[in-house]
C-alpha positions in Angstrom: 155.3 100.1 123.5 156.7 98.5 126.7 157.6 95.3 124.7 160.5 97.3 123.1 161.8 98.9 126.3 165.0 97.5 128.0 164.8 96.2 131.5 166.5 99.4 132.8 163.9 101.6 131.0 161.1 99.5 132.5 162.6 99.9 135.9 162.9 103.7 135.5 159.2 104.0 134.5 158.3 102.0 137.6 160.4 104.4 139.7 158.5 107.3 138.1 155.2 105.8 139.2 156.5 105.3 142.8 157.8 108.9 143.0 154.3 110.1 142.1 152.8 107.7 144.6 154.9 109.4 147.3 153.5 112.8 146.2 156.8 113.8 144.5 156.3 115.5 141.1 159.2 114.1 138.9 158.9 117.1 136.6 157.9 120.1 138.8 156.7 123.3 137.2 158.0 125.8 139.7 161.3 127.6 139.3 164.4 126.2 141.1 166.5 129.2 141.9 170.2 128.6 141.1 172.7 131.1 142.5 176.0 129.5 141.5 177.6 127.0 139.1 180.2 124.3 139.3 183.0 126.3 137.7 182.4 129.4 139.8 182.7 127.3 143.0 185.9 125.5 141.8 187.6 128.7 140.7 186.6 130.9 143.7 186.1 128.8 146.8 188.4 129.7 149.6 188.4 127.3 152.6 189.9 129.9 154.9 187.1 132.4 154.1 184.5 129.7 154.2 182.6 131.4 151.4 179.7 129.8 149.5 177.9 129.0 152.7 174.4 129.1 151.3 174.4 127.9 147.7 171.7 126.5 145.4 172.9 124.5 142.4 171.2 122.1 139.9 172.6 119.5 137.6 172.5 116.0 136.2 173.7 113.1 138.4 176.8 111.5 136.7 177.9 109.1 139.4 177.0 107.9 143.0 179.2 106.3 145.6 177.1 104.8 148.4 178.5 104.7 152.0 175.4 103.6 153.9 174.1 106.6 155.9 175.9 108.9 153.6 177.1 109.0 150.0 179.1 111.0 147.5 177.6 111.9 144.1 178.8 114.0 141.2 176.5 116.3 139.3 177.2 118.1 136.0 175.9 121.5 135.0 176.6 123.6 131.9 180.0 124.6 133.3 181.4 121.3 134.5 181.1 118.7 137.4 181.2 119.0 141.1 181.0 116.5 144.0 178.1 116.3 146.4 178.2 114.9 150.0 174.8 113.7 151.0 174.1 112.6 154.6 170.8 110.9 155.6 170.4 113.0 158.8 171.1 116.3 156.9 168.4 115.9 154.3 166.0 114.1 156.6 166.5 115.8 160.0 163.2 114.4 161.5 162.0 110.9 162.0 160.8 110.4 158.4 163.8 109.2 156.4 161.9 108.5 153.2 163.7 111.1 151.2 167.0 109.4 151.7 166.2 105.7 152.2 163.5 105.5 149.4 163.7 108.4 147.1 167.5 109.0 147.0 168.8 105.4 147.4 166.1 103.6 145.4 164.2 105.9 143.1 166.8 108.3 141.8 169.2 107.2 139.0 172.3 108.4 137.3 171.1 110.8 134.6 168.4 112.3 136.7 168.5 116.1 137.2 168.3 117.4 140.8 168.6 120.7 142.6 170.4 120.9 145.9 171.0 123.5 148.6 173.9 123.4 150.9 177.4 124.8 151.6 180.8 124.3 150.1 183.6 122.5 151.9 186.8 120.6 151.2 187.0 116.8 151.8 189.9 115.1 153.6 191.3 114.3 150.2 191.2 118.0 149.2 188.3 117.9 146.8 186.0 120.9 146.7 182.5 119.6 147.4 179.0 120.6 148.3 177.6 119.4 151.7 173.9 119.0 150.8 171.2 120.2 153.2 168.2 119.8 151.0 167.5 118.0 147.7 164.8 118.2 145.0 164.0 116.0 142.0 163.8 118.2 138.9 163.6 115.7 136.0 163.5 111.9 136.0 165.6 110.4 133.3 163.8 107.4 131.6 166.8 106.3 129.5 170.1 105.3 131.0 173.2 107.2 130.0 176.1 105.3 128.3 178.6 104.7 131.1 181.8 106.8 130.9 184.4 105.9 133.5 186.7 108.5 135.0 189.9 108.2 137.0 190.7 109.9 140.3 192.0 113.0 138.5 188.7 113.4 136.6 190.1 112.2 133.3 187.5 110.2 131.3 188.1 107.1 129.3 185.9 104.6 127.5 184.1 107.6 126.1 181.3 106.8 123.7 182.9 107.5 120.3 180.6 105.9 117.8 179.9 108.7 115.3 176.5 107.2 114.3 175.4 107.4 117.9 177.1 110.7 118.7 175.8 112.6 115.7 172.3 111.2 115.8 171.9 111.6 119.6 173.9 114.8 120.0 172.1 115.6 123.2 173.6 112.5 124.8 177.0 113.2 123.2 177.0 116.7 124.9 176.2 115.1 128.3 178.9 112.4 128.3 181.7 114.1 126.3 182.3 117.5 127.8 185.0 118.3 125.2 182.3 118.4 122.6 180.6 121.3 124.3 183.9 123.1 124.3 184.1 122.8 120.5 180.7 124.5 120.2 181.6 127.2 122.7 184.6 128.0 120.5 182.4 128.1 117.4 180.4 130.8 119.1 183.6 132.7 120.1 184.8 132.6 116.5 181.5 134.0 115.2 181.5 136.7 117.9 185.1 137.7 117.1 184.2 138.1 113.5 181.0 140.0 114.2 182.9 142.4 116.5 185.6 143.0 113.9 183.2 143.7 111.1 180.9 145.9 113.2 183.9 147.9 114.5 184.9 148.4 110.8 181.5 150.0 110.2 179.7 147.2 108.4 176.0 146.5 108.9 174.7 143.0 109.7 171.8 142.2 107.5 169.5 139.3 106.5 168.6 138.2 103.0 166.1 135.6 101.6 166.7 131.9 102.0 163.9 131.0 99.6 164.8 132.4 96.2 163.3 132.3 92.8 166.7 131.9 91.2 169.6 130.1 93.0 172.4 132.6 92.3 175.7 133.6 93.6 177.6 130.3 93.2 177.9 127.3 91.0 176.1 124.5 92.8 173.2 122.1 92.5 170.2 123.6 94.5 167.4 122.2 96.6 164.0 122.8 94.9 160.7 123.3 96.6 157.3 124.6 95.6 155.3 127.6 96.8 151.6 126.7 96.8 150.1 130.2 97.0 152.2 131.5 94.1 152.3 128.2 92.3 155.9 128.5 91.5 159.2 126.7 92.2 161.5 128.2 94.8 165.1 127.3 95.6 166.9 127.1 98.9 169.8 129.6 98.5 173.2 128.3 97.6 174.7 131.7 98.4 173.6 135.2 99.5 176.1 137.1 97.3 173.7 138.7 94.8 171.3 140.0 97.4 174.2 141.6 99.4 175.5 143.3 96.3 172.0 144.6 95.7 172.4 146.4 99.0 175.7 147.9 97.9 173.8 149.2 94.9 171.2 150.6 97.3 173.8 152.7 99.0 175.1 150.7 102.0 178.9 150.8 101.8 179.5 147.7 104.0 177.2 144.7 104.7 177.7 141.2 106.2 175.6 138.2 106.9 176.1 134.8 108.6 174.0 132.8 106.1 172.7 129.3 106.2 173.2 128.0 102.6 172.1 124.7 101.1 173.6 122.7 98.3 172.2 119.4 97.0 175.5 117.7 96.7 177.5 114.9 98.2 178.1 114.5 101.9 181.5 113.7 103.4 183.9 114.7 106.1 184.1 118.3 104.8 180.6 118.7 103.2 177.1 118.9 104.7 174.1 119.9 102.6 173.3 122.7 105.1 176.2 124.9 106.1 177.1 128.4 107.4 178.9 131.0 105.4 179.9 134.5 106.3 179.8 136.9 103.4 180.7 140.6 103.5 181.0 143.3 100.9 182.7 146.7 101.2 182.4 149.4 98.6 185.4 151.2 97.1 187.8 148.3 98.0 189.4 145.6 95.9 190.8 142.1 96.4 194.2 143.3 97.5 192.6 145.3 100.3 190.5 142.2 101.2 193.6 140.0 101.5 195.1 142.5 104.0 191.8 142.7 106.0 191.2 139.0 106.0 194.6 138.0 107.3 194.4 140.5 110.1 190.9 139.4 111.0 192.0 135.7 111.2 195.0 136.6 113.2 192.7 138.3 115.7 190.3 135.4 115.8 193.0 132.9 116.7 194.5 135.3 119.3 191.1 135.8 120.8 190.7 132.0 121.1 194.1 131.0 122.3 196.1 134.0 123.2 198.6 133.3 120.4 198.8 133.0 116.6 200.1 129.4 116.3 197.9 126.4 116.8 198.1 122.6 116.5 196.0 121.0 113.8 196.5 117.2 113.8 200.2 116.8 113.8 200.9 120.2 112.2 201.7 123.6 113.6 199.9 126.4 111.7 200.8 130.0 112.3 198.1 132.7 111.6 200.5 135.6 112.0 200.0 138.1 109.2 201.0 138.5 106.4 200.1 135.3 104.6 201.9 133.9 101.5 200.4 134.9 98.1 200.7 132.6 95.0 198.9 132.9 91.7 196.9 129.9 90.5 199.0 129.3 87.4 202.2 129.5 89.5 200.7 126.9 91.9 199.7 124.5 89.0 203.1 124.9 87.4 204.9 124.2 90.7 203.0 121.0 91.5 202.3 119.5 88.0 205.1 120.9 85.8 202.6 122.2 83.3 202.3 125.9 82.4 198.6 126.1 81.5 198.4 129.8 80.9 197.0 130.4 77.4 195.8 126.8 77.0 192.4 126.1 75.3 189.8 123.5 76.4 191.3 120.7 74.3 194.8 121.3 75.6 193.5 121.4 79.2 191.7 118.0 78.6 195.0 116.6 77.4 196.7 117.8 80.6 194.0 116.2 82.8 194.5 113.0 80.9 198.3 113.1 81.4 197.7 113.8 85.1 195.1 110.9 85.4 192.4 113.4 86.5 188.9 112.3 85.5 186.7 115.1 84.1 183.1 115.0 82.8 182.5 115.5 79.1 180.4 118.6 79.7 183.1 120.3 81.8 184.2 123.7 80.4 187.6 125.3 80.6 187.0 126.8 84.1 186.0 123.4 85.6 189.0 121.7 84.0 191.4 124.1 85.6 189.5 123.8 88.9 189.9 120.0 88.8 193.7 120.3 88.1 194.2 122.7 91.0 192.0 120.7 93.4 193.6 117.3 92.6 197.3 118.4 92.5 197.8 121.6 94.3 195.2 122.4 97.0 196.3 119.8 99.6 199.9 121.1 99.6 199.1 124.5 101.2 199.2 123.9 105.0 200.2 127.4 106.2 197.7 130.1 105.3 198.2 131.0 101.6 196.2 133.2 99.3 195.9 131.6 95.8 195.2 134.6 93.5 194.4 135.6 89.9 192.0 132.9 88.6 191.0 132.3 85.0 188.0 134.3 83.9 186.1 131.0 83.1 186.2 130.0 86.7 184.7 133.2 88.1 181.6 134.6 86.5 181.0 137.2 89.2 184.5 138.6 89.3 186.1 141.7 87.8 188.6 141.1 85.0 192.2 141.5 86.1 193.5 145.0 85.6 196.8 144.0 83.9 196.6 140.3 82.8 194.3 139.2 79.9 192.1 136.2 80.6 192.3 136.4 84.4 190.1 137.9 87.1 190.9 139.5 90.5 190.0 136.7 92.8 191.7 134.8 95.6 191.0 131.7 97.7 192.5 131.2 101.1 194.0 127.8 101.6 194.8 126.5 105.1 195.7 122.9 106.0 195.1 121.8 102.4 191.5 123.2 102.3 189.7 126.2 101.0 188.6 128.5 103.8 187.6 131.6 102.0 186.8 132.8 98.5 186.9 136.5 97.5 186.7 138.9 94.5 187.1 142.3 93.2 183.3 142.2 92.4 182.2 142.6 88.8 180.2 145.8 88.5 180.0 146.1 84.7 176.4 145.1 83.8 177.2 144.3 80.2 180.2 142.1 81.1 178.1 140.4 83.8 175.3 139.6 81.3 177.8 138.0 78.9 179.3 135.9 81.8 175.8 134.7 82.7 175.2 133.8 79.1 178.3 131.7 79.1 177.1 129.9 82.2 173.8 129.2 80.4 175.7 127.5 77.6 177.4 125.3 80.2 174.0 124.4 81.6 172.8 123.5 78.2 175.8 121.1 77.9 174.6 119.3 81.0 176.5 121.2 83.8 173.9 121.1 86.6 176.1 123.4 88.7 176.2 126.2 86.2 174.7 129.6 87.2 171.2 130.8 86.3 170.8 134.2 84.7 169.5 136.6 87.4 167.8 139.3 85.4 166.9 141.4 88.5 170.5 141.4 89.6 171.5 142.6 86.2 168.9 145.3 86.4 170.4 146.3 89.8 173.9 146.6 88.3 172.5 148.8 85.5 171.7 151.4 88.2 175.4 151.4 89.1 177.3 149.5 91.8 180.5 151.1 93.1 183.8 149.2 93.0 183.4 146.6 95.7 185.4 143.8 97.4 183.5 140.8 98.7 184.4 137.5 100.4 182.8 134.3 101.6 184.3 132.4 104.5 183.1 128.9 105.4 182.3 129.1 109.2 182.1 125.3 109.5 185.5 124.7 107.9 187.0 127.5 109.8 185.7 126.1 113.1 187.0 122.6 112.1 190.4 124.1 111.6 190.5 126.2 114.8 189.2 123.4 117.0 191.4 120.7 115.5 188.5 118.6 114.2 188.8 116.6 111.0 185.1 116.1 110.3 182.4 118.8 109.6 180.0 116.7 111.6 182.0 117.5 114.8 181.3 121.2 114.5 177.6 121.0 113.6 175.2 120.3 116.4 172.9 118.3 114.2 174.5 117.1 111.0 172.4 115.7 108.2 172.1 111.9 108.4 170.2 109.1 106.7 166.9 108.2 108.3 167.2 106.0 111.4 166.4 102.4 110.6 163.9 101.0 113.1 163.1 97.4 113.8 160.1 96.2 111.8 158.0 95.5 114.9 158.8 99.0 116.3 157.7 100.6 113.1 154.5 98.6 113.2 153.6 99.8 116.7 154.8 103.4 116.4 
């Protein structure tokens, strides 16, 4: 194995051996009691009060500036960075100076994790720092960190920005690019804001199966696995909709779930095969109520994050102040293509696609043709939050028919910054109509559409017991986080995005 280690890695392993020879455990088991963090000190230290006189803090060494018998170092904990001042005579008050001269100056490296005790003071240049009185090695780093330079104001430059490295070794990315940690903190804030809103509205958070005998609730290609004990195929869920609606049948009047869903489809800057979706369902409501609720919830999320409703996304200013604009799908298509497709059959829609230079598969039905037209020519134009409403029935096999317009259903999608963020319905609760819609999907599957829905006979049985009128919605948490943290790629808001297998040198694979 050593033949494939860099010179720095070999040196660090040698230092590890030398630490142990000195009787120092580089990975001690006992607790190191921390009583403060970097952010707390920086926000609350008062030099007149001389508070923080006896502190204990731990973190990763990010830089060292040697001054002979003393040095300055910077450590980083979960809240940020803070400077240390380490003097030989302070951490080695007796005759034995081994801890400073050998351990600190020769055997400890940038990237190592240490714990220190001491007191807080302000340097002559005005920087809040920790005067170290004792020091303990907590974890020896065997791989060197990529070097990130910072200026005197603490601004970093030359950051490691290679996506292949950052996504594959996210743990290093989080160490050297603090702004990445901020993105994931905001993701948690977004989820917590939603959870609070839904819980306060009386909804119950639930869990539904990930392994399913039928991949229902959406039109997508599933991942397939096999259950040995039952000797049957199972699917990773593509949506949790049908199980949540079973709970509405069972008498819960409001349920929600943050679900991990899986779709065996392409990967790009807005798609990952594993993703997070919030779905919630409320009995005795419709899609008009859901639009009102959704815009208020999103306004609250943005205000919780930033204290205002307007945010910057790329070079655009997007305002989440309710109410949002509402446009029907046919109105949108007519505005951006000039074609009024209402009442068109499949052949006429294919002709429109041809005139608009939109490629469609031979097996595509009427719903998919309309979806392609909207996706290609309309979706990207909606920058400010906009509800696109009243979809054709062929596009929405789980949605209630429109109460006044023949051939449409009561559905909306929320478009922001040119992307779909949410999809919602007045849920179909007529079991006979639902069976007919499933059968239409089966015909599409027989034509070669591998994203068409399966017939879920148990769900149909549940509907036959009676489901109240219900409004339901799915919101893509990953896309919403991208939007609200000003990130253009889904990989930036997933800790560990899916990637191709790492290619190793042939000789490394031989010896591994």
